[in-house]
C-alpha positions in Angstrom: 0.0 0.0 0.0 1.4 3.4 -1.0 1.0 6.5 1.1 0.8 10.0 -0.4 3.6 12.0 1.4 3.3 15.2 -0.6 2.7 18.3 1.6 -0.9 19.4 2.1 -0.4 22.8 0.4 1.0 21.1 -2.7 -2.0 18.8 -2.9 -4.4 21.6 -2.4 -2.7 23.6 -5.1 -2.8 20.7 -7.5 -6.5 20.1 -6.8 -7.3 23.7 -7.3 -5.3 23.7 -10.6 -7.3 20.6 -11.8 -10.6 22.3 -10.9 -9.6 25.5 -12.6 -8.7 23.6 -15.8 -12.3 22.6 -16.2 -13.5 26.3 -16.4 -13.9 27.9 -19.8 -10.6 29.1 -21.1 -11.6 32.8 -21.0 -12.2 32.6 -17.3 -9.0 31.0 -16.2 -6.8 34.0 -15.9 -9.4 36.4 -14.4 -10.5 33.7 -11.9 -6.8 33.0 -10.9 -6.1 36.7 -10.4 -9.3 37.3 -8.3 -8.7 34.2 -6.1 -5.0 35.0 -5.7 -5.7 38.6 -4.7 -8.4 37.5 -2.2 -6.1 34.9 -0.6 -3.2 37.4 -0.4 -5.4 40.1 1.0 -6.8 37.8 3.6 -3.2 36.7 4.6 -2.1 40.3 4.9 -5.1 41.1 7.1 -4.8 38.2 9.6 -1.0 38.1 9.9 0.7 39.5 13.0 2.7 42.6 12.2 6.5 42.2 12.7 8.8 45.1 13.7 12.5 45.3 13.1 15.0 47.4 14.9 18.7 47.8 13.9 21.8 48.9 15.8 25.3 49.5 14.6 28.8 49.0 16.0 32.1 49.9 14.5 35.5 48.4 14.8 38.2 50.9 15.9 41.7 50.7 17.4 41.7 49.7 21.0 44.5 52.2 21.8 45.7 55.4 20.1 47.7 53.6 17.6 47.6 53.2 13.9 45.7 50.2 12.7 45.5 49.2 9.1 42.0 49.8 7.7 41.9 46.3 6.1 42.7 44.8 9.5 39.8 46.7 11.1 37.5 45.6 8.2 38.6 42.0 8.7 37.8 42.0 12.4 34.5 43.6 11.7 33.7 40.8 9.4 34.8 38.3 12.0 32.7 39.8 14.8 29.7 39.9 12.4 29.9 36.2 12.1 30.1 35.5 15.9 27.3 38.1 16.7 24.6 35.4 16.6 26.7 32.7 18.3 25.9 31.3 21.8 28.9 33.1 23.4 27.3 36.4 22.5 23.7 35.6 22.8 24.2 34.0 26.2 25.0 37.3 27.8 22.5 39.2 25.7 19.5 37.2 27.0 20.0 38.8 30.4 19.5 42.4 29.1 16.9 41.5 26.5 14.9 39.4 29.0 14.1 36.7 26.4 15.5 33.2 26.0 18.5 32.4 23.8 16.3 30.5 21.4 14.3 33.7 20.7 17.4 35.7 20.1 18.8 33.0 17.8 15.6 32.9 15.8 15.0 36.6 15.5 18.4 38.3 15.5 20.6 38.6 12.4 23.9 40.4 11.7 25.3 42.0 8.6 28.6 43.5 7.7 29.7 46.1 5.1 32.3 45.1 2.4 34.0 48.5 2.6 33.4 49.8 6.1 34.4 48.2 9.5 30.8 48.2 10.7 28.4 45.5 12.0 24.7 45.9 12.0 22.5 43.9 14.4 18.8 43.6 13.5 16.1 42.1 15.7 12.5 41.3 14.8 9.6 41.0 17.2 5.8 41.5 17.2 6.4 44.3 19.8 8.4 47.3 18.7 10.0 47.9 22.1 11.1 44.3 22.4 12.7 44.4 18.9 14.8 47.4 20.0 15.7 45.8 23.3 16.9 42.6 21.7 19.0 44.5 19.1 20.6 46.7 21.8 21.3 43.7 24.1 23.1 41.8 21.3 25.2 44.9 20.3 26.1 45.5 24.0 27.1 41.8 24.4 29.1 41.8 21.2 30.9 45.0 22.2 31.9 43.6 25.6 33.0 40.3 23.9 35.3 42.3 21.6 36.6 44.3 24.5 37.8 41.2 26.3 39.9 40.3 23.3 41.1 43.8 22.5 44.4 43.3 24.3 45.4 40.7 21.8 43.6 41.9 18.7 44.2 45.6 19.1 40.6 46.2 17.9 37.5 47.0 19.9 33.9 47.7 19.0 32.1 50.9 19.9 28.4 51.7 19.5 27.8 53.7 16.4 24.0 53.9 16.5 21.6 52.4 19.0 18.5 50.6 17.9 15.4 52.7 18.2 11.8 51.5 18.6 10.4 51.1 15.1 7.3 53.1 14.3 6.2 51.1 11.3 6.1 47.3 10.8 8.6 45.6 8.6 6.3 42.8 7.5 4.4 43.0 4.2 1.3 45.2 4.2 -2.1 43.8 3.1 -1.8 45.8 -0.2 1.5 44.1 -1.0 0.3 40.6 -0.1 -2.8 41.3 -2.3 -0.6 42.3 -5.2 1.7 39.2 -4.7 -1.4 37.0 -4.4 -2.8 38.4 -7.7 0.5 37.7 -9.4 0.6 34.1 -8.1 -3.1 33.7 -9.1 -2.2 34.9 -12.6 0.6 32.4 -12.8 -1.7 29.6 -11.6 -4.3 30.6 -14.2 -1.6 30.4 -16.9 -0.5 26.9 -15.7 -4.2 25.8 -15.8 -4.3 26.9 -19.4 -1.2 24.9 -20.2 -2.5 21.7 -18.5 -6.0 22.1 -19.8 -6.9 19.1 -22.0 -7.4 20.0 -25.6 -10.1 18.4 -27.6 -8.7 16.3 -30.3 -9.7 17.2 -33.8 -8.9 13.8 -35.2 -12.4 12.4 -34.5 -14.0 15.5 -36.1 -11.8 15.2 -39.1 -12.6 11.6 -39.5 -16.4 12.3 -39.2 -16.1 15.0 -41.9 -14.1 12.7 -44.1 -16.7 9.8 -43.8 -19.6 12.0 -45.0 -19.8 11.9 -48.9 -20.3 15.0 -50.8 -23.8 15.5 -52.4 -23.9 14.3 -56.0 -25.1 16.7 -58.7 -28.4 15.9 -60.5 -26.6 15.2 -63.8 -24.2 12.7 -62.2 -27.1 10.9 -60.6 -28.9 10.5 -63.9 -25.7 9.2 -65.6 -25.4 6.6 -62.8 -29.0 5.6 -63.3 -28.6 5.3 -67.1 
């Protein structure tokens, strides 16, 4: 006995595609656009808004000494990679007042290819919590770099604190509606492609089997 292991969304999409293929051809694209737009708008209306806050730290010489810019850039890249590791998040959870798992899931770091800067972004359903998590991780990363400054000659300083975001970073209902309409148009086009076409062979054969009417003169010759 075989078991269908395909995901539920895939099976539902395939069933919808088969049902849509039975519609008249002229309705497939409009129906797909309308259904997709409705689904996208509904998703945008019921989803929980997400807020993102971002803070920045910069790699600078630990003492008043010359440090090659490439060296500072290299250390910034290195600290950007360890910003989301347990050694940093373990301290950050105390200031953010959230578990490490929450920080690991909702915090990301990015570095610049031409500036010794690290950005720490945190996402949450609450604006204040997003800012608190980003600032907690930047603080922990700064202290982590300070402990190694004696050997590296580089420390991290706060360049810009994360502020409480005023607008959500998640997609708006208008955008999800537009995306849904585009996806619906694509599904309608696929339905047109998989729609079974009526074969003209039977029709051609039927037309070929019907003899052409004979003229009156030909009929008389045949009778004579």
